[in-house]
C-alpha positions as CSV (number, residue, x, y, z in Angstrom):
1,M,76.2,50.9,181.2
2,P,72.5,51.2,180.5
3,R,71.0,48.2,178.8
4,G,69.2,48.7,175.4
5,V,67.7,47.0,172.4
6,R,69.9,45.9,169.5
7,D,69.2,47.7,166.2
8,P,69.9,45.3,163.3
9,D,70.7,48.3,161.0
10,W,74.1,48.9,162.6
11,A,76.8,47.3,164.6
12,V,79.7,48.4,166.8
13,E,82.9,47.1,165.1
14,V,85.4,48.5,167.5
15,Y,85.1,49.0,171.2
16,L,88.2,49.4,173.4
17,P,86.7,49.9,176.9
18,E,90.0,51.0,178.5
19,L,90.5,53.8,176.0
20,V,87.0,55.2,175.2
21,Y,85.2,58.1,177.0
22,P,82.3,56.1,178.5
23,G,78.7,57.1,178.1
24,T,75.9,57.0,175.7
25,T,75.9,58.6,172.3
26,I,72.9,60.5,171.0
27,F,72.5,61.4,167.3
28,A,70.1,62.0,164.5
29,D,69.3,59.1,162.3
30,N,67.7,59.5,158.9
31,H,69.0,56.5,157.0
32,V,65.4,55.4,156.5
33,A,64.1,58.5,154.7
34,D,60.6,58.4,155.9
35,R,61.6,57.5,159.5
36,P,63.7,60.4,160.9
37,R,64.5,59.9,164.5
38,I,66.8,60.9,167.4
39,V,68.5,57.9,168.9
40,E,70.6,57.3,172.0
41,V,72.8,54.2,172.1
42,N,75.1,52.7,174.7
43,M,78.7,51.7,174.0
44,L,77.5,48.4,172.5
45,G,75.3,50.3,170.0
46,E,72.1,49.2,171.7
47,V,69.2,51.7,171.6
48,V,68.5,53.0,175.1
49,W,66.1,55.8,174.0
50,E,64.6,57.1,170.7
51,Y,62.2,59.7,169.4
52,F,60.5,59.5,166.1
53,V,59.7,62.8,164.4
54,P,55.9,63.1,164.0
55,D,54.4,62.2,160.6
56,N,53.2,65.8,160.0
57,L,56.8,67.1,160.5
58,K,59.1,64.3,159.2
59,Q,59.5,66.0,155.8
60,F,61.7,68.6,157.4
61,N,64.8,66.5,157.6
62,N,67.3,67.9,155.1
63,P,70.2,68.4,155.8
64,G,69.6,66.7,159.1
65,L,68.4,67.2,162.7
66,D,70.7,69.2,164.8
67,I,70.4,68.0,168.4
68,E,71.5,69.2,171.8
69,P,71.0,67.4,175.1
70,L,70.1,70.0,177.7
71,P,71.1,70.0,181.4
72,S,67.5,69.3,182.3
73,G,67.6,66.1,180.4
74,N,65.5,67.5,177.6
75,I,66.5,67.5,174.0
76,L,66.7,70.6,171.8
77,F,66.5,69.8,168.0
78,V,66.1,71.6,164.7
79,L,63.7,70.6,161.9
80,P,65.3,72.4,159.0
81,R,63.0,75.0,157.3
82,N,60.4,74.4,160.0
83,G,61.6,75.3,163.5
84,I,63.3,74.5,166.8
85,Y,61.7,72.1,169.3
86,E,62.5,71.1,172.9
87,I,61.1,67.8,174.1
88,D,61.3,65.9,177.3
89,R,62.3,62.3,177.5
90,N,58.7,61.2,177.0
91,G,58.6,63.0,173.7
92,K,56.4,65.9,174.9
93,V,57.1,69.3,173.2
94,V,57.8,71.7,176.1
95,W,59.1,74.6,173.9
96,S,59.1,75.5,170.2
97,F,60.0,78.3,167.8
98,V,58.4,77.8,164.4
99,D,60.1,79.7,161.6
100,S,60.9,78.5,158.1
101,K,64.1,80.5,158.3
102,V,65.7,78.0,160.6
103,S,68.2,75.6,159.1
104,H,71.3,73.8,160.4
105,D,72.1,74.7,163.9
106,A,70.5,75.9,167.2
107,D,72.1,76.3,170.7
108,R,70.5,76.9,174.0
109,L,72.3,79.7,175.8
110,P,72.9,79.8,179.6
111,N,70.4,82.7,179.9
112,G,67.6,80.5,178.4
113,N,67.7,82.2,175.0
114,T,68.2,80.2,171.8
115,L,70.8,81.0,169.1
116,F,70.3,79.7,165.6
117,V,71.3,80.1,161.9
118,Y,69.5,80.5,158.6
119,G,71.6,79.2,155.8
120,A,69.3,77.1,153.6
121,F,69.0,79.2,150.4
122,D,69.6,82.4,152.4
123,Q,69.6,85.7,150.5
124,M,71.7,88.8,151.0
125,D,68.8,90.5,152.8
126,D,68.3,87.7,155.3
127,A,69.7,87.6,158.9
128,Q,72.0,84.6,158.9
129,V,72.0,84.4,162.7
130,R,69.3,85.2,165.3
131,E,68.8,84.9,169.0
132,V,65.4,84.5,170.5
133,D,64.2,84.7,174.1
134,P,62.0,82.0,175.7
135,S,58.9,83.8,174.4
136,G,60.2,83.8,170.9
137,N,61.1,87.5,170.7
138,V,64.2,88.2,168.5
139,V,66.7,89.9,170.8
140,W,69.8,89.8,168.5
141,S,70.4,89.4,164.8
142,W,73.4,89.3,162.5
143,Y,73.5,90.1,158.8
144,A,76.4,88.9,156.7
145,R,75.7,91.7,154.2
146,D,77.0,94.3,156.6
147,H,80.4,92.7,156.4
148,F,80.7,90.6,153.3
149,N,78.8,92.5,150.6
150,R,82.0,92.9,148.6
151,A,84.1,90.9,146.2
152,P,84.6,88.0,146.1
153,Y,81.8,87.1,148.5
154,N,79.0,89.1,147.0
155,A,79.1,87.0,143.8
156,I,78.8,83.6,145.5
157,S,75.7,81.4,145.4
158,D,75.5,77.7,146.3
159,E,72.3,76.6,148.1
160,G,72.0,80.2,149.2
161,W,74.4,83.1,149.5
162,T,76.4,82.2,152.6
163,H,74.8,78.8,153.5
164,T,75.7,79.6,157.1
165,N,75.6,76.2,158.9
166,S,76.8,76.7,162.5
167,V,76.8,79.3,165.3
168,S,78.0,79.2,168.9
169,R,78.4,81.7,171.7
170,L,82.0,81.7,173.1
171,A,83.0,82.0,176.7
172,N,84.2,85.6,176.1
173,G,80.7,86.6,174.8
174,N,81.7,86.6,171.2
175,T,79.9,84.6,168.6
176,L,81.4,82.1,166.2
177,V,79.7,81.7,162.8
178,S,80.5,79.2,160.0
179,L,79.9,80.7,156.6
180,R,80.1,77.6,154.5
181,N,80.1,79.1,151.0
182,F,82.8,81.6,151.9
183,G,85.2,78.9,153.4
184,V,85.6,80.9,156.6
185,V,84.6,81.0,160.2
186,A,83.9,84.5,161.5
187,E,84.2,85.6,165.1
188,L,81.9,88.5,166.0
189,D,81.9,90.8,169.0
190,A,78.7,91.6,170.9
191,S,77.8,94.4,168.4
192,G,78.1,91.9,165.5
193,K,81.4,93.3,164.2
194,V,83.7,90.8,162.6
195,I,86.8,90.9,164.6
196,R,88.6,88.1,162.7
197,T,88.0,85.4,160.2
198,I,89.6,81.9,160.4
199,G,90.4,79.3,157.8
200,E,90.5,81.2,154.6
201,G,92.3,79.1,152.0
202,L,92.1,76.1,154.2
203,F,88.5,75.3,154.8
204,E,86.2,73.7,152.2
205,Y,82.5,73.6,153.1
206,Q,83.4,73.4,156.8
207,H,80.9,72.1,159.3
208,D,80.4,72.6,163.1
209,P,83.6,74.5,164.1
210,E,84.1,74.4,167.8
211,M,86.5,76.6,169.8
212,Q,88.6,74.5,172.2
213,S,89.7,75.6,175.7
214,N,93.3,75.9,174.3
215,G,92.1,78.5,171.8
216,N,92.4,76.1,168.8
217,L,89.5,75.4,166.4
218,L,88.2,71.9,165.7
219,V,86.2,71.6,162.5
220,A,84.8,69.0,160.1
221,N,86.4,70.0,156.8
222,H,84.8,68.8,153.5
223,S,88.1,68.7,151.7
224,R,88.2,66.6,148.5
225,P,88.7,63.8,147.8
226,V,89.0,62.8,151.4
227,Q,87.2,64.7,154.1
228,T,89.2,65.6,157.2
229,V,88.7,66.7,160.8
230,L,91.1,69.5,161.5
231,E,92.3,71.2,164.7
232,I,94.0,74.5,163.7
233,D,95.7,77.2,165.6
234,P,93.8,80.4,164.6
235,A,96.8,82.6,165.4
236,T,99.1,80.9,162.9
237,G,96.6,79.1,160.6
238,K,98.6,75.9,161.1
239,T,97.0,72.5,161.5
240,V,98.0,70.9,164.8
241,W,95.9,67.7,164.5
242,S,94.0,66.0,161.7
243,F,92.1,62.8,161.0
244,A,91.0,61.7,157.6
245,V,87.6,59.9,157.1
246,P,87.6,58.4,153.7
247,W,84.3,57.9,151.8
248,Q,82.3,59.7,154.5
249,L,80.3,62.9,154.5
250,V,81.6,64.3,157.8
251,R,79.1,66.3,159.6
252,D,80.5,66.9,163.1
253,A,83.5,66.5,165.4
254,D,83.5,66.9,169.2
255,R,86.5,66.9,171.4
256,L,85.8,64.7,174.5
257,S,87.0,65.4,178.0
258,N,89.6,62.6,177.8
259,G,91.2,64.1,174.7
260,N,89.5,61.7,172.2
261,T,87.4,63.0,169.3
262,L,83.9,61.9,168.4
263,I,83.3,62.1,164.7
264,T,80.0,61.8,162.8
265,G,80.1,60.5,159.3
266,H,76.9,59.8,157.3
267,T,77.3,56.0,157.8
268,V,79.7,55.8,160.7
269,L,80.3,57.2,164.2
270,L,84.0,57.2,165.3
271,E,85.8,57.8,168.5
272,V,89.5,58.3,167.9
273,A,92.3,58.9,170.3
274,A,94.8,61.7,170.0
275,D,97.3,59.4,168.2
276,G,94.6,58.4,165.6
277,T,93.7,55.1,167.1
278,T,90.0,54.2,166.6
279,V,88.7,53.2,170.0
280,W,85.0,53.0,169.1
281,R,83.3,52.6,165.8
282,L,79.6,52.1,165.0
283,R,78.8,51.5,161.4
284,L,75.6,51.5,159.5
285,N,74.9,48.1,157.7
286,K,73.9,49.9,154.6
287,E,75.7,51.7,151.8
288,I,74.7,55.4,151.2
289,S,76.6,57.4,148.7
290,R,78.2,60.7,149.7
291,Q,75.8,62.4,147.3
292,D,72.8,60.9,149.0
293,G,74.3,61.5,152.4
294,S,73.3,65.1,152.3
295,A,69.8,64.0,153.3
296,K,70.4,60.4,154.6
297,G,72.3,58.7,157.3
298,F,73.7,59.9,160.7
299,Y,73.9,63.6,161.7
300,K,75.7,65.3,164.7
301,A,76.5,62.8,167.4
302,I,77.1,63.9,171.0
303,R,78.6,61.7,173.8
304,I,76.7,62.0,177.1
305,P,79.0,61.0,180.0
306,V,78.1,58.0,182.1
307,V,76.5,59.0,185.4
308,S,78.0,57.4,188.5
309,G,76.1,54.3,189.5
310,N,74.8,53.5,185.9
């Protein structure tokens, strides 16, 4: 396990070495409002790497910095309403795409293109999803108006029309889009046609849905009063696994290779086993209300597997 430096602002309360998926955990941290950063910690919660957003850009931190470790070791991250940046481990920007119509989520595709969403106060005439090549040319766009400009969707408005907050390219070439305000996840074919919607009547302000290898969908569901991570079978609409996270604004859930699930709340990072046992928990030593959590706290954690020899 790599050694790091203790951060007094949080502590690991639970660590069951024999049950965790070992590695480091990288996440966005904005619990100090004027100090947004990307942090990587070991299993003891010690900081092994960090990157502070430059002063001229740190205002672009709401709802949070989406992050993605790349195979090269670089980090791709989003500054909402500003753009997408790729940095190396020395903090040098090696690629960027500056556009105020970038919001919650960006993914680097295997062909080198970057897929991203615009959901922060989007309007009906906006493209909710775009794909750009390494030179910044838009090579694919998707407009929700072509499919959802009808009742009841066309009368909705809450921090934008759709408030699209996530996109991913599936193994079959289709695209998965989370339309937060509509309470649905849409699967699109290569032409952008909606071939199915998932979660209607079940999802509430869902975040970061991820298709699993078994065909199920894992999603952070902002159900009330308790927010819940759900795994559902899209074919039946039935919940096959769930985990409640009381008093947390749940931003993300990732299924790990050992079957555990890494969950990001605004003041806690959790790794839970399939039976619901918490095997790792890092908690912020500071109270942040769920209302304030929209712009403060932790955001989108990812476990990076331990490399043999470390």
